[in-house]
C-alpha positions as CSV (number, residue, x, y, z in Angstrom):
1,M,1.2,-6.0,-20.1
2,R,4.7,-5.6,-18.6
3,K,6.6,-8.6,-17.6
4,V,7.6,-8.8,-13.9
5,V,11.1,-9.8,-13.1
6,L,12.8,-10.2,-9.7
7,S,16.3,-9.2,-8.8
8,T,18.4,-11.8,-7.2
9,R,18.0,-10.0,-3.9
10,A,14.2,-9.9,-4.2
11,A,14.0,-13.6,-5.1
12,K,16.1,-14.5,-2.1
13,R,14.1,-12.3,0.2
14,L,10.8,-13.8,-0.9
15,E,12.1,-17.3,-0.5
16,E,13.2,-16.5,3.0
17,L,9.9,-14.8,3.8
18,F,7.9,-17.8,2.5
19,E,9.9,-20.2,4.5
20,Y,9.6,-18.0,7.7
21,L,5.8,-17.7,7.3
22,E,5.3,-21.4,6.8
23,L,7.6,-22.5,9.6
24,E,6.8,-19.8,12.2
25,W,3.1,-19.2,11.4
26,S,1.3,-21.7,9.0
27,A,0.9,-22.7,5.4
28,K,-2.4,-20.8,5.5
29,T,-0.6,-17.6,6.5
30,K,1.9,-18.1,3.8
31,M,-0.8,-18.6,1.2
32,E,-2.7,-15.5,2.4
33,F,0.5,-13.5,1.9
34,V,1.1,-15.0,-1.6
35,K,-2.4,-13.9,-2.5
36,K,-1.7,-10.3,-1.4
37,L,1.6,-10.3,-3.2
38,D,-0.1,-11.6,-6.4
39,E,-2.8,-8.9,-6.2
40,S,-0.1,-6.3,-5.6
41,I,1.9,-7.4,-8.6
42,E,-1.3,-7.3,-10.8
43,Q,-1.9,-3.8,-9.6
44,I,1.5,-2.5,-10.6
45,Q,1.3,-4.4,-13.9
46,S,-1.9,-2.5,-14.8
47,F,-1.0,0.8,-13.1
48,P,2.8,1.0,-12.5
49,N,2.6,4.7,-11.5
50,S,-0.1,4.0,-8.9
51,C,2.4,3.7,-6.1
52,P,4.5,6.6,-4.8
53,Q,8.1,7.1,-5.8
54,S,10.6,6.5,-3.1
55,T,12.5,9.5,-1.8
56,L,15.6,7.3,-1.9
57,E,16.1,7.3,-5.7
58,E,14.2,8.7,-8.7
59,G,12.2,6.1,-10.6
60,L,12.0,3.8,-7.6
61,H,8.5,3.0,-6.5
62,M,7.3,1.5,-3.2
63,L,4.2,-0.7,-2.7
64,V,3.1,-1.8,0.7
65,V,2.0,-5.4,0.4
66,S,1.3,-5.9,4.1
67,K,1.9,-4.1,7.4
68,Q,5.2,-5.8,7.6
69,T,6.3,-6.0,4.0
70,S,6.9,-3.6,1.1
71,I,8.3,-4.1,-2.4
72,F,10.4,-1.6,-4.2
73,Y,10.4,-1.6,-8.0
74,R,11.3,0.2,-11.2
75,F,9.6,-0.1,-14.6
76,D,9.9,0.7,-18.2
77,K,7.7,0.0,-21.3
78,E,8.5,-3.7,-21.2
79,Y,9.4,-4.7,-17.6
80,I,8.6,-4.2,-14.0
81,K,11.7,-5.1,-12.0
82,I,11.2,-5.8,-8.3
83,V,14.4,-4.6,-6.8
84,T,13.9,-5.7,-3.2
85,V,11.4,-7.0,-0.7
86,F,11.7,-5.0,2.5
87,D,10.6,-5.8,6.1
88,N,9.0,-2.5,7.2
89,R,10.1,-3.2,10.8
90,M,13.8,-2.9,9.8
91,N,15.9,0.3,10.0
92,P,15.1,2.2,6.8
93,N,18.7,3.2,6.4
94,K,19.5,-0.4,5.6
95,L,17.3,-0.1,2.5
96,K,19.8,2.3,0.8
97,G,22.3,-0.5,0.3
98,E,19.7,-2.8,-1.2
99,I,18.3,-0.6,-4.1
100,K,21.4,-0.4,-6.2
């Protein structure tokens, strides 16, 4: 099974998202999101090609974790690298600067 690694940007985004969910919503909401995220990561570990490729860049895949949040990742034989965690409510043009 491929090892999942987070880019610095993805780790920072997740940290900010967890903090926001707990402060603005509840610890329960945060834990529900973490469960969805874990299930999503398990899916791409088992079936990395199951998610569509992004039109932004070849080899970049997108997985919708929740209505508000998607992850963008790349993979090879050994690793799945989560490049960024994206708020789906943001301007999609902003994503272009985050995937490099």
